[in-house]
N, C-alpha and C positions, 0 to 999 in steps of 0.2 A: 504494500500500500504506500503510495507516494505521499510525501509530506506536502501540505499546501504551501505555496510560495508566499513568503512574507513580503509585504510591500513597505518600503522604507518611507517614512513620513518625516520631513524636515521641519524642525521647530526653530524659528529664528528668535534671537534675543530681542525683546521689545525695546531695549535701550540702544540698539544699533541704529545708526542713521539710515543704512541701507542693508538689505539682505546680502549674503555672500553672492557676488555677481556670477561667479563661475558656476556654482551649484544651481542658482536660479536659472541661468541660461541653458544649462544642460537639461533641467526639468522642462523648460519651455520647448526646446528642440525635440524632446521626447514626445511632446503633445502636438506637434505640427500637423499630424494626420487628423487629430481632433479639430484643429482650426480649419482645415480644409473641408471636413465633413460638415462642420457648423456653417461654413460659408455656403455650401450647397443647400443646406436646410433653410438658411435665411432667404436664399433665392426662391425656394419653393414657397415659403411663407409670403413672399412678395409677388408671387405668380410670375416670376421672371424665368422660371425653367420651362414654361409653356411656350408653344410656338409663337403665339402673339406677343408674349412678354419679351422673348428674345428679339422678335422683329421690331418691337418698339425701341429697343436699345439701339437699333440701327437707324430706324426712321427718324427718331428725334434729332440726333446730330446731323443727319442728312438734310432735314428741313431747315435747320439752323444754317447749314452750309449754303443752301440755296438763297436764303435771305442775305447772307454776307456776300455771296456771289453777285446778287442783284445790285447791292450797294457798290461793290468794287468795280464790276464790269460795266453795268448799265448806267448807274448814276454818276460815278466818278471816273469811269473809263472812257472808252472810245465808242460805246454804243454797240459793242459786239453782242453776239448771242451765244447761247449754250451749245449750239450745234457747230459753231466754228471750232477749229482745232485749238486756237488760243483760248477761247472761252471755256472749252472743255478742260483744258489744262489748269486754268485758274480754279475751276470748280473742283477738280481732282485734288489740287493742292490744299484747298480749304477743307474738303471732306477728310483727307488723310490727317490733317492737323487736328480737326475736331474729334475724329474717332480716337486718336491717340490721347487727346486731352480728357476724354471720358474716363481714363484710368485714374489720374490724380483727382479729378473732380469727384468721382464716386468714392474713392478712398478717403478723401478729406471729410466728406459729408457723413459717410457711414462710420468712419473712425471716430469722429467727434462725439457721436451718440453711443458708441460701443459700450462705454462703462455705465452711463446713466440708464441705458436700456437693459443692462445685464445684471440688474440687482439680484435676481434669483440665482444666477450663476455665481456671483461673488459671495453670496451668503451661504450657499449650500454645497460648494465644491472646494477641493483643495488645489485644483489645477491653477497654475499661475495666471493671474489676471491679464498678463501681457498677451495671452492668447486671443483676447477679445479684439484689440485693434489689429492684430495680425490677421485674424479671420475677416475683418472688414476690408482689408487690402486684398485678400484673396477674392472676396466678393466683387471688388472693383475690377480685378483682372478678369474674372469670369464674365462680367458685363462687357468688357472690352474685347475679349478674344474673338467672338463671332464676327466682329466688324473687320477683322484682318482679311478674310476672304472677300468680303464686299469691296474693300479698298482695292484689292488686286484686280477686280473687274473694272473699276474706274481707271486704274493704272493702264490697263490694256486699251480701254476705249479712248483714252487721251494719247495713245501711242507713245507712251514713255518706254524707255528701254528696260527690259528685264536682264539684269546682270548679276554677277556673283557678288558685287558690292552690296547688294541688298541683304546679304546675310549679316552685315553689320547691324541690322535692325535688332537682332536678338540680344547682343550685349547692351545696346542702347536701351531697350525695353527693360532689361534687368536693372540697369542703373536707375531708370525712372521708377521702377517698382520699389527699390530700396529707399529712394528719397521719399516716396509716398509712405513707406512704412515708418520712417522716422517722424515725419510730420503728422501721421495718424496718431502716433503715441503722444506727441506733444498736444495735439488737439483733444484727444481723449482725456488727458490729464487736466488741461485747462477748462474743459467743459464741466468737469466735476465741481469746480469752484465758481465758474461763471457760466451759468446755463445759457445765457443769451448768446454765447459764442457760437453755439450750434446754428442759430438763426442768422448770424452774421457771416458765417463761412461761405454760403452760396454767393454773396455779393463780392467777397474777397476773391473767390474762385473766378468770377466773371471778370474782375479787374485784372487778375493775374493772366487770364487768357489774352487780354488785349496787349499786355506787356511782353508776351511770348510770341515768337514768329510762328503764328498759326494761320491767321487770315491774311498774312502778307509773307513774302519771302524774306529770308535773312539778308539777302543781297540788297533789299530795298532800304535797309537801315543805314543811315549815314555813317561814314567811318568814324566820325567823332563820337558816335553813340555805341560803338562796338563793345565797350566795356559793360553794357547792360546785359550782354549774353553771359558774362561771367558772374555778374551780381545777381542774376536771376537763376535760382536752382535748376530750372528746366530750360532756360534760354539756350544754352550751348547744346544741349542734347536734342532739342527740336531743330536747331540749325543743322546739327550733324545728320539728323534724319532727312532733312531736305536735301542735303548734299548727296546722300546715297540713293535716294529715290528719284530726284529730279535732275541731278547732274551726273549720275552713274559714275561716281568716284568714291574713293575712300574718304571717310570723315576726317576733318581737321583734328590732329592729335591734341591740340590745346583744348578743343571742345570736349573731347573724351576725358581728358585729365581733369577739366573743370567739373564735369558730371561725376567723375569718380570721387573727387574731393568733397563735393556737396553730398554725395550718398554716404560717405564715411562720417562727415560732420553731422548730418541729420540723424543718422542712426545713433551715434554717440550721445548727442544731446537728448534725443527722444528716450533712449534707454535710461539715462541718468535721471531725467526729469520724472519719468514714469515710476522708477523704483523708489525714488525719494518720497513720493507721495502715495504709493500704492496702499500702504497700511491704513490710510485715512479714508479710502474709498468706501468701505463698508459703513462708516459712520455718516459720511456726507451724502450718500445717495438715498 
């Protein structure tokens, strides 16, 4: 008769400013599968795993792209139309940017509410609370993933080149994912103390969209303003994505290094901020 396996439960000293980071992170990594499954269940609860729910995740940014296309091409452009090659290319550029922006937008909004909406989880489980914002970023990625195939259709219709440089999209998306993870932990922590932050984030996200090369090309930014690509956590990565998709070349190394630096910085700040306040969550929610 085999002995039942004993599960180790870690008890942290209440006088410690932070729990042992290594042990906490090991426990968190051990529950990443749980975060993934929770993300899928959250999508089920939001009816986003249905055919229409997934379709809406694509239609919504597409309709927004058409509005921006109308402003850029028709009102402020040369009066071109969507069926011209140049008009189709502008629409494709905007669609691709908005599809990609849906990842940080969803991650921020879901992450900000992850703790205050996870009261039962926090009070009745021993799983690290960090799983909640991680799960919200997984949900954001699941919302974004189906749009990749739709974008490839636009890419073909606009007669952009399909090249091996497009494989650079994978590390770029990973860096965007990591930045989202860090900011989701910051937003989740902040919302516990300032509930109105969750209502403010959609407006911050919209302003952030305008400051990022999404509805315009990075080449349209004056040289004197190139520093904004590095000051904006997503600016350099979206510019790098435009280089590989629309110019069929390798991304600027400085853009990638900037994105890497922002991903490391946001993760470090997010983890430290989250762990320093985690023990107060049960009291404040």
